[in-house]
VOGU-3710 file (C-alpha; in Angstrom, 3 decimals, decimal comma):
1> mdsddistne> 137,766/329,762/200,351  140,947/328,083/199,015  143,582/326,283/201,075  145,845/329,351/201,293  142,982/331,444/202,702  142,168/328,725/205,233  145,798/328,508/206,283  146,012/332,253/206,582  142,780/332,373/208,612  144,033/329,749/211,065
11> elarqlnddf> 147,384/331,486/211,415  145,789/334,874/212,014  143,309/333,401/214,504  146,192/331,784/216,367  148,152/335,030/216,376  145,114/336,880/217,711  144,706/334,248/220,413  148,420/334,391/221,313  148,206/338,168/221,705  145,206/337,771/224,002
21> reavlpvtvf> 146,836/334,969/226,009  149,976/337,030/226,566  147,927/340,066/227,634  145,895/338,206/230,279  148,682/335,858/231,419  149,029/337,587/234,836  145,303/337,045/235,422  145,581/333,392/234,379  148,450/332,873/236,836  146,452/334,610/239,576
31> vgievvvgff> 143,461/332,334/238,947  145,835/329,351/239,061  147,013/330,426/242,516  143,378/330,750/243,583  142,734/327,201/242,372  145,503/325,811/244,604  144,546/327,896/247,643  140,835/327,202/247,135  141,370/323,454/246,752  143,445/322,919/249,902
41> gnllviyvfl> 141,775/325,690/251,919  138,253/324,409/251,390  139,432/320,850/251,968  140,621/321,971/255,418  137,316/323,755/256,072  135,382/320,612/255,178  137,637/318,514/257,433  137,328/320,830/260,446  133,617/321,568/260,243  132,632/318,033/259,281
51> fhyhvcnfry> 134,623/316,149/261,928  135,668/318,645/264,622  132,860/321,161/265,031  129,839/321,102/267,312  126,260/320,834/266,039  124,935/324,253/265,058  123,584/326,117/262,032  126,898/327,855/261,493  128,567/324,486/260,956  126,117/323,306/258,301
61> fvlcmafvdf> 126,006/326,563/256,389  129,800/326,789/256,346  129,941/323,235/254,990  127,323/324,151/252,397  129,517/326,985/251,109  132,723/324,965/251,424  131,431/322,216/249,127  130,370/324,871/246,605  133,768/326,577/246,785  135,590/323,250/246,531
71> tsslttmpge> 133,528/322,389/243,438  134,435/325,718/241,880  138,139/325,107/242,474  137,806/321,836/240,531  135,607/323,039/237,674  134,900/326,736/237,119  138,313/328,223/237,877  140,408/325,678/235,902  137,853/326,044/233,109  138,353/329,819/233,154
81> mltqmnwyiy> 142,120/329,337/232,848  141,581/327,122/229,821  139,220/329,696/228,309  141,719/332,520/228,741  144,406/330,472/227,022  142,099/329,594/224,088  139,795/332,621/223,930  139,606/332,869/220,118  140,357/329,248/219,172  138,325/327,339/221,755
91> pyrlickiks> 138,217/323,684/220,630  136,350/321,910/223,469  132,558/322,128/223,208  131,846/319,745/226,131  134,346/321,432/228,460  132,829/324,799/227,585  129,385/323,526/228,600  130,656/321,995/231,855  132,613/325,107/232,820  129,680/327,400/232,015
101> ffnvftvtae> 127,216/325,205/233,934  129,304/325,153/237,101  129,949/328,867/236,759  126,212/329,587/237,087  125,672/326,781/239,617  128,370/327,947/242,041  127,450/331,636/241,854  123,761/330,878/242,383  124,418/328,414/245,226  126,733/330,892/246,946
111> alclltiald> 124,107/333,640/246,678  121,311/331,435/248,048  123,512/330,118/250,855  124,584/333,595/251,957  120,964/334,751/251,806  119,915/331,843/254,053  122,734/332,675/256,462  121,637/336,320/256,490  118,120/335,209/257,415  119,500/332,955/260,167
121> ryrkvctpfg> 121,626/335,777/261,593  118,666/338,141/261,429  116,472/335,744/263,406  119,194/335,127/265,990  120,097/338,771/266,563  116,942/340,766/265,834  114,164/338,366/266,890  115,772/336,015/269,447  112,431/335,098/271,073  110,775/334,187/267,768
131> wqirpkiaif> 111,115/331,052/265,663  114,632/329,931/264,785  116,148/327,715/262,123  116,987/324,348/263,731  119,993/322,197/262,696  117,819/319,621/260,910  116,120/322,413/258,985  119,540/323,908/258,203  120,639/320,598/256,651  117,415/320,460/254,642
141> lcgviyavsf> 117,917/324,046/253,437  121,422/323,191/252,242  119,939/320,398/250,130  117,310/322,787/248,775  120,019/325,306/247,869  121,910/322,703/245,841  118,734/321,485/244,108  117,489/324,974/243,213  120,935/326,016/241,967  121,133/322,895/239,805
151> iialpvaffw> 117,736/323,613/238,261  118,607/327,264/237,618  121,943/326,337/236,012  120,607/323,423/233,928  119,681/325,494/230,820  123,334/326,474/230,496  124,094/322,934/229,322  121,902/323,635/226,296  122,360/327,343/225,596  126,143/327,533/226,049
161> gihnaeqeyk> 128,824/325,941/223,909  131,136/327,023/221,085  130,327/328,803/217,859  132,158/330,460/215,000  132,202/334,227/214,647  133,970/336,841/212,582  136,605/339,184/213,958  138,594/342,019/212,422  142,341/341,513/212,812  145,214/343,123/210,878
171> nrtititvce> 142,815/344,527/208,301  141,402/341,090/207,678  138,118/339,466/208,605  138,946/336,125/210,164  136,855/333,310/211,616  137,280/332,605/215,331  135,821/329,963/217,675  134,616/331,166/221,065  133,054/329,632/224,195  129,784/331,558/224,458
181> kdeqytgtdh> 126,437/330,666/222,887  126,066/327,226/221,395  126,037/327,163/217,611  122,363/326,222/217,364  121,276/329,192/219,534  123,362/331,960/217,951  120,372/333,231/215,990  117,957/333,277/218,941  117,496/335,467/222,015  116,949/332,527/224,402
191> plryslaveg> 120,450/332,718/225,962  120,038/336,469/226,524  116,657/336,051/228,212  118,014/333,285/230,376  121,050/335,362/231,390  118,817/338,276/232,361  116,627/335,963/234,454  119,641/334,555/236,337  121,044/338,036/236,877  117,641/339,095/238,217
201> iisvclvlmf> 117,545/336,196/240,705  121,067/336,918/241,950  120,324/340,651/242,178  117,258/339,986/244,348  119,399/337,809/246,639  121,985/340,577/246,926  119,376/343,183/247,829  117,700/340,944/250,423  120,924/339,973/252,193  122,042/343,614/252,173
211> vlyifvtrkl> 118,786/344,714/253,821  118,895/341,903/256,397  122,429/342,767/257,442  121,522/346,430/257,810  119,028/345,406/260,518  121,515/342,980/262,078  124,289/345,573/262,175  122,007/348,207/263,669  120,893/345,800/266,384  124,430/344,754/267,276
221> vsgkgnaggk> 125,739/348,318/267,278  122,868/349,518/269,456  123,534/346,666/271,903  119,893/345,613/271,901  120,345/342,322/270,111  120,457/338,940/271,722  124,073/339,474/272,603  123,333/342,364/274,880  119,749/342,348/276,117  118,448/341,320/279,524
231> pkvivtlsst> 115,841/338,574/279,605  115,760/336,537/282,785  117,002/333,270/284,203  114,820/331,581/286,810  116,938/329,791/289,387  115,048/327,072/291,213  116,672/326,060/294,475  115,387/322,910/296,106  116,160/321,475/299,547  116,278/317,737/300,235
241> qtgassdvnm> 117,334/317,849/303,902  115,421/315,399/306,078  113,260/316,931/308,785  113,221/320,360/307,298  110,107/322,424/307,691  107,512/322,569/304,926  108,672/326,072/304,058  112,227/324,817/303,575  111,102/321,871/301,476  109,262/324,178/299,064
251> kndielssrq> 111,058/325,294/295,910  112,114/328,913/295,915  112,316/330,869/292,657  114,886/333,597/292,396  114,870/335,828/289,340  118,220/336,899/288,017  118,684/339,837/285,661  120,616/337,763/283,162  120,114/335,824/279,985  120,379/332,169/279,161
261> etsdagyssg> 120,698/331,626/275,461  120,383/328,291/273,723  122,546/326,783/271,057  123,602/328,722/267,992  121,128/326,732/266,034  118,384/326,980/268,613  118,975/323,319/269,330  117,712/321,364/272,318  117,375/317,672/272,908  113,727/317,847/273,879
271> venkpkktkf> 114,326/315,494/276,812  114,608/316,703/280,384  117,318/314,827/282,265  117,783/314,732/286,015  120,224/317,342/287,222  123,574/316,265/288,568  125,182/317,634/291,703  128,080/319,385/290,030  126,469/320,638/286,848  123,754/323,139/286,023
281> nyissdgglt> 121,047/322,069/283,615  119,424/324,833/281,635  115,747/324,246/280,971  114,582/326,372/278,050  111,153/327,930/277,919  109,895/325,333/275,460  110,788/322,483/277,804  113,878/321,305/275,940  117,150/320,642/277,716  120,343/322,375/276,698
291> tdeeedsssr> 123,738/321,853/278,273  126,492/324,196/279,345  128,619/323,121/276,374  126,106/324,192/273,741  126,611/327,459/271,955  124,113/330,219/271,898  122,160/332,271/269,517  118,501/332,422/270,434  117,442/333,822/273,753  115,043/332,107/276,088
301> iatlrvpgln> 113,896/332,289/279,666  115,662/329,454/281,433  115,543/327,716/284,786  118,639/326,688/286,695  117,916/323,763/288,973  120,365/323,408/291,803  119,559/320,294/293,870  120,298/319,537/297,505  120,558/323,062/298,916  119,704/323,712/302,584
311> fansktdker> 117,878/326,965/303,207  118,649/326,896/306,959  121,719/328,995/306,309  120,521/332,155/304,597  124,083/333,423/304,166  125,030/330,297/302,230  121,910/330,646/300,110  122,826/334,209/299,252  126,360/333,214/298,343  125,067/330,414/296,140
321> snttkshalr> 122,606/332,676/294,371  125,331/335,268/293,789  127,615/332,568/292,402  124,850/331,339/290,130  124,144/334,854/288,942  127,835/335,453/288,257  128,017/332,197/286,303  125,020/333,165/284,186  126,426/336,618/283,460  129,801/335,199/282,431
331> rkrsvglrvr> 128,069/332,738/280,177  125,962/335,498/278,683  129,064/337,546/277,823  130,795/334,520/276,296  127,711/333,672/274,269  127,345/337,267/273,103  130,923/337,254/271,842  130,314/334,046/269,891  127,181/335,432/268,286  128,935/338,645/267,317
341> rktkimvilt> 131,985/336,782/266,021  129,985/334,452/263,789  127,864/337,326/262,539  131,001/339,345/261,788  132,435/336,456/259,752  129,293/336,187/257,668  129,008/339,959/257,186  132,567/340,059/255,799  131,913/337,156/253,421  128,606/338,653/252,300
351> vsfiittily> 130,015/342,132/251,653  132,828/340,589/249,597  130,321/338,556/247,592  128,009/341,518/246,965  130,784/343,815/245,740  132,529/341,269/243,498  129,288/339,893/242,067  127,983/343,348/241,157  131,334/344,022/239,503  131,132/340,717/237,619
361> ltllsfiaen> 127,600/341,309/236,347  128,508/344,832/235,245  131,626/343,801/233,339  129,790/340,836/231,806  127,596/343,260/229,868  130,741/344,762/228,297  131,707/341,382/226,824  128,256/341,159/225,269  128,977/344,492/223,570  132,299/343,059/222,291
371> ilkdlsgglk> 134,487/345,863/223,614  137,479/343,569/224,125  138,650/344,108/220,554  139,170/347,820/221,252  141,215/347,324/224,441  144,991/347,272/224,606  146,821/344,335/226,160  147,246/346,070/229,507  143,597/347,107/229,675  142,520/343,558/228,840
381> avyffffrly> 144,547/342,272/231,801  142,953/344,855/234,105  139,502/344,081/232,737  139,783/340,334/233,275  141,316/340,756/236,720  138,247/342,619/237,945  135,915/340,501/235,811  137,012/337,314/237,595  137,635/338,919/240,966  134,519/337,202/242,285
391> finhvinpii> 136,548/333,947/242,300  138,050/335,346/245,495  134,826/334,364/247,261  135,745/330,706/246,764  139,148/331,267/248,369  138,858/333,734/251,274  136,519/331,657/253,462  139,289/329,497/255,009  141,362/332,651/255,603  138,501/334,429/257,375
401> ygvldphfkk> 137,746/331,391/259,545  141,438/331,058/260,400  141,557/334,668/261,597  138,194/335,031/263,350  137,049/331,561/264,463  138,969/330,363/267,579  137,771/326,778/267,262  138,940/326,584/263,638  142,352/327,976/264,639  142,598/325,500/267,525
411> vmmklkhric> 141,958/322,509/265,259  144,449/323,844/262,710  147,126/324,156/265,400  146,507/320,582/266,563  146,675/319,377/262,962  149,925/321,307/262,440  151,526/319,773/265,551  150,387/316,335/264,472  151,896/316,721/260,998  155,112/318,371/262,181
421> g> 155,474/315,896/265,020
//
């Protein structure tokens, strides 16, 4: 090939790339907006849930996803913008590998995290008296999710890169450079087998989380989950009055038709403290102590110890027991709302992920068949908009928390007042 042919090839390849860049420019701008929103939004989520949120599974799993989403806003999405601007003349082999690696890493980590959350919600709502994921286990699972995702994505660093290919353009066959398979693997089927394996893993995760949330939704709708059932609270009333009869000094157990539910993570300190005069201490069935401030998710039979009551006045005793029962019922309703709210947040995020990921995997197969060359500019823009719509999963989390999580909104309002003075 002489110098004129080379010059003509480069010019035609650049023209082809310019046509593509102009066609998908609206999508590139949209992804750029997502980068900004995802960066600052997930930074706020990390700040709130890391420094201003109570200990529970929900906190750790939200942080797990937030770090993944924040990573995507720094790597995958800017890398996709660069790819769209240099689709046919991609010059950066290392950047292509990094972008492709984090693309698989973030999608896989998001899928595994949402699957773990679905399992946690299922245990909390459908089997509240069974085993529950504890906060320490939740932290460990987050580490496992990152490690497994890293291992799954690692082959991308070898299989993906840039290679030269031929493309028909203006009745000429020109040479283009694309960010797909690495040059040394263009003649093998290893990248294809790997892609199918990753798609299989993600598909299994999607199916499992879909099935789990079907059970969760049915339980919540039927009102038989842990937010609406009726286990019991045992209220132990003890008298310490001097000179009281032996019958008065004995502890009296009163069963209330109510539910005491432990923290959202099933957390308890494991140490039984002495009750104070003005505060109820909830003793869970496994002997651990939980406080009034802890949030709920798993149901247990609990004992309310109210010290220093005199049984000589039966009317007072009745009033106290009614007050205690009313307190437990109010707490039960509050706890039920929190469980439903957190489950609703995760259902919304999971449904969004399932739909956009299925769409992504479907459209990805079209690129493998090289149909882009037959699409007009407008159709290319539409194609890439839906192809990269799954990036929305890295952006909507802060919005959903801001709408549905009262504690997140409260911290945001305080932060706003502090900044605005």
